[in-house]
N, C-alpha and C positions, 0 to 999 in steps of 0.2 A: 108821952114821949111822942114825937112826932118822927115819924118812919119816912125815909128819901125814898122819892121816886124813881125807882130803878131807867135807866135810858135804856129806852127804846134803840135797837139794831136799827142802823139805818139798811133801806130796802132797795136793791136794785133788780130790774128788770131786764134780760138778754134776749135778744128776737134773736134767734135763729138756731137749729138743734144741730149744730157743725162743728166741725174738730176745736174748730176756734172759741167757739160757743159757747162749747162745755167747759174747755181750759179757762177759759176767762168765769165762767161760772164756779170752777173749781176754787181759781187761784181769791176771787173777792169772799168766797164762802170760809175757806180758812182763814180770813181776816175778822169774820164774826159779821160778813154782810147777810142780809138773809136776802137768798137771790131765787127769782122765780125765773126759767127758762121757758120761751114760747116756742111751741114746735106747730109743728103743721095739723095734724091730725088730735085727737083724745088718744085715740092707739097708740102713738108716739111718746105721748108724755106719761101714759100707764107703763110702758116697756122701760122707759128712763127711768121712773119710780120705783120700779121692781128690782134695777139693779143697785138699791138705797144709795144715790149720791147725796154728797154733801146740800143738794140744794134741791128743790122741788120741781116738778114741770106740771103747763096746762097750756092746752090748747085755745084756752079763753083769753083774748089778748085783754079785754077792761080787766077783767082780774087782775090780772098779772101786770097791770100797771097800776094799780090801785097803791097810792101814797109811795110810789117807786121816786129816789132823790136823785137815781142814775138810770137811763134808757141806754141801752145797746145795739147796735142792731149790729150783728155779726151773720150776715149773710154774704151770698155771693153778689158781685159789683152788680151783676144783670139783673138780680131779684128785688134790689133796695128798693127803689120807689114804690114796685107794689108793698112791701112791706111796710113802709114808712105810712104808705098811705090807708091803709089795714088800723093803725095804732092812732093818726093825727087827731081822731076824736077827741081820746081820753086824755093827751098831752099837758102839762098846764106849766105855768111858767113857773115853778118851784124846782121840777128834773132838767136835770145837765142830758144834755142831747147827743150821743155816741156815736161816728161812727167807726166802727172797727174793720171796716175791705175797705179792700187793694185793688184799686181799679178806675177805669173809665167807663162812664156810659159810653156802649157801640153809636147810639143812633147822635148823640149829642156831642159825645167829646166833654161832658161835663163833669168833673170832678164829683164825690158821692157829697161832700158838704152843700155842694152846690144844688144836685137831688134830693138833698134832704132839706134844703133850702124852701124850693119850690113847691115841696108835697105838705109843708106846715103854715099854720097862719103865721103872720110877720110878725105881731107881739113875741114870738116864741123862736125868732131868728138868733139873737143875740144867746143863745142857751147852747148853740152848736159848739163842738169841740170833735178832734178825728183823734186815733188811734194809729200808732203807725210805728215801725221798727222791724229790727232783724231779731224776727218774734216764731220758731217755727214752734207752732201748736203742740206735736209729740214731744220736745225737749224741754219744752215748761211745764207739759202735763207730768212729766217723771219727774220734776220738782229739782231740774238744772236750772244753771243762773243764767236772766235776762237782762234786757236792758231795753227802754219803749221811748218815744216821745207821744207828749199828748199835744193837742193843738188849738188853740181859738184866737180868734180875734183879739179879743179881751183876757188881755197874760193870768189875770184873777181867775176867768174863769178856768183856765188854764192847771193852773195851780190849787184847784178846789178840785179838780177830778183827780189831778195825779194824790194830792192827798188820801183821797177816798182809794184810788185802786194799788198804788205803788204798796209793796209787800219786802222782806229781806230781800227774796232772791228774782224779783220782778222789780226792778230797778228805773224809775221813770223821771227823765227831764222836761220843763213844758216850754213854750215856744208860742210864739205868735205869726210864725208864717204857715199859713195853715197852705197857700197854695205849696209853696217847697213841701213841703212835709207830705202831702198828698202826692203829687205828682212823684215825688221820690219812690214813695212804694210802689206805684201804681207801675211806674215806667221801666224800675229795675227788673221786671217779671219778661218783658221784651228783651234785657239786655239777654236774664238765664235764658231766656230759649235759643239765642243765639251760641251761647256757652257748652247749653246742651248739643246743639248741633256739631260743634266745633269737637268735641268730647266724644259724640257717635261717629265723628269723622277721625278717629287717631291723630287729630292733629296736632297733638303735645300739649304742656302746659304755657308754653313760649307763647306759641301762636293765641292761645286763649286769653294771656294774659293781656296780649296788645290790642287783641279784637274784644274784648272787655273797657280796655282804657279809651280806646278810638269809640266807641257808642256811648260811652259816660258822656262826652265829651260833648255828643248830641241832645244827651238828655238833657243837660245843663244850660247848653244853647237855647232849647227850648223854654227851658225853668224858666230861665231868667226872661225871655221874652215874654212868656204869659205872666210872668211880675212876682215872680219866687225871687228870693235872697239866693244867689250862686253857695254862699256859705254851709246853708242848708242842707244841699249835696252832700258833703264831706263829711258828714256827721253822722248820728246812728238811723235817721232815717233817709239815708241817701247811703253812704260809701256804707255803711254798717249795712242794710238788709241787700245791699249789691253782692257782698260780698258772702255772705249766708245763704244766698239764694242761687248765686253761681256756681257756689262749691259744694254744697248737701246734696247728700243721695237721697234727702227726704222733701226737696224742692220739685214740685207740681211743674211747672214751667221748665225745667233744667232738663225730666224725664220726657216732656214731649218733646223738646228739643232733640233729642238723645235720639228716641223712635223714629221722629221723622228723618235724621240722616241715615237710619237702618235702612228707611225703603217703605216706614209704613204709612199711610195715609194717615192724618188730620181724625178723619172719620173715625179711622178702627182704634187709633189712639185716644180719642174723647170717650166713645164709646164701653173703653175696657177700663177705666179709672171711675174710684167713686165718687171722688172729688172735682171739682172746675180746676183747670189751672188760668189764673186771671189774663196774665199775659197775651193770651188771642184774640179775644175780644177788645185789649185796649191795643192792641198793634192796629187792627184793624179803625180804631176810634183815632189813635194817634195820628197814621195816614193820612187821615180825611184832614184833620185838625191843621198840622202842617201844611197840606196844601195852602187851605184856608188863609193861612198864616203867611204864605209864600215863603215859606223855610226848606233848606235842603238838608235833609237827611238820609245821607245815603246807606249806613248802616243800618238802620232801625228801616229802612225800605228793602233791603235785601231780606229781613227776617219775615217782612212785610208780603216778599215776593215768595218765601217756601212756602210760608201760610197759606197764601191766598191764590195765588199767581200761578200755583205748579211750575214754578224753578225750583231744579233739585239743591237738595244742600249741598251735595258734592261741585255743582257746576259754581255757586255763588260763592261760597265760602274755601274754597282751595287757594282761587288762585290769587295766594297771597300779595302779590303785588299791586296789582288790581285793587284789594280791601285799602291797603296803605293808600294808594292812589288819593281815593274815593274821603279818606280819612283827612289828606292832606290839603281835595279840594276844600272840602268842609269847614276846614279852621281858616281857608284862605277867604271861603266867604264871611265866614264868623266875623275876621277882623275886619 
């Protein structure tokens, strides 16, 4: 009698002991994927393993990447380059390489897939995909339903990743608009900073709704200028993520904006937070990127002014007619 060989579980490696990294680890593990999460130190890995999570942890990158079919970087955007550099010697052509970070590199203005592409050998660049959408880690960790998008230049690659990651309560669609999906996820954080400021100033939901609409018009204009499809910004990775981040009390970027409006300094707020608000660095990157492109983004420039130019939020956002006028000027320029 010939016994059938038992099929091995697929293996996934998650780089980043972050709330998002651990949430993705639990989600994949529940699907039967063998997950190894990479930490910065052996002590971190030991602490995670003592919590008896459904996946293992290690600080040894080579060990973690052995036989992996999916590698996910779930690290802050400004840390992606160094984390990819540490792993690049152990990556193979059989791996899907996924960025789950939402942001732009502050010095270069590059998207995360571009950073990833620069750090790995050219033969592996066709294996890159990105994950983005309205995905608050805390809600997904509680088992609440969510949806997301995986994008790759090769739609077949995005489909492979989707089938590996999708779960009954984590619905995923695939896209080949990598630029749009990444920019939607990164730039909505800037608008969320402004929405938080509007709430901190007590200007009401009507004013906040108008502000979000004006700001999103600028985001779409920038995205299209950079090669994205406009429709992507009205899907999950755009409008869906925007609504979630601007409205939820779990949003780090909304929190930072709210506290800035209350008079706290950015350094004070950042020091008090255990996690990174990606919109801060992205605001600096977009400000520089827009100048280089010759684009006018008055609403986004206001957010940058509050963050980095000592512009009081109360002065920048309470003059509602001036906000509206800057939007109309932006529309006139765009047309």
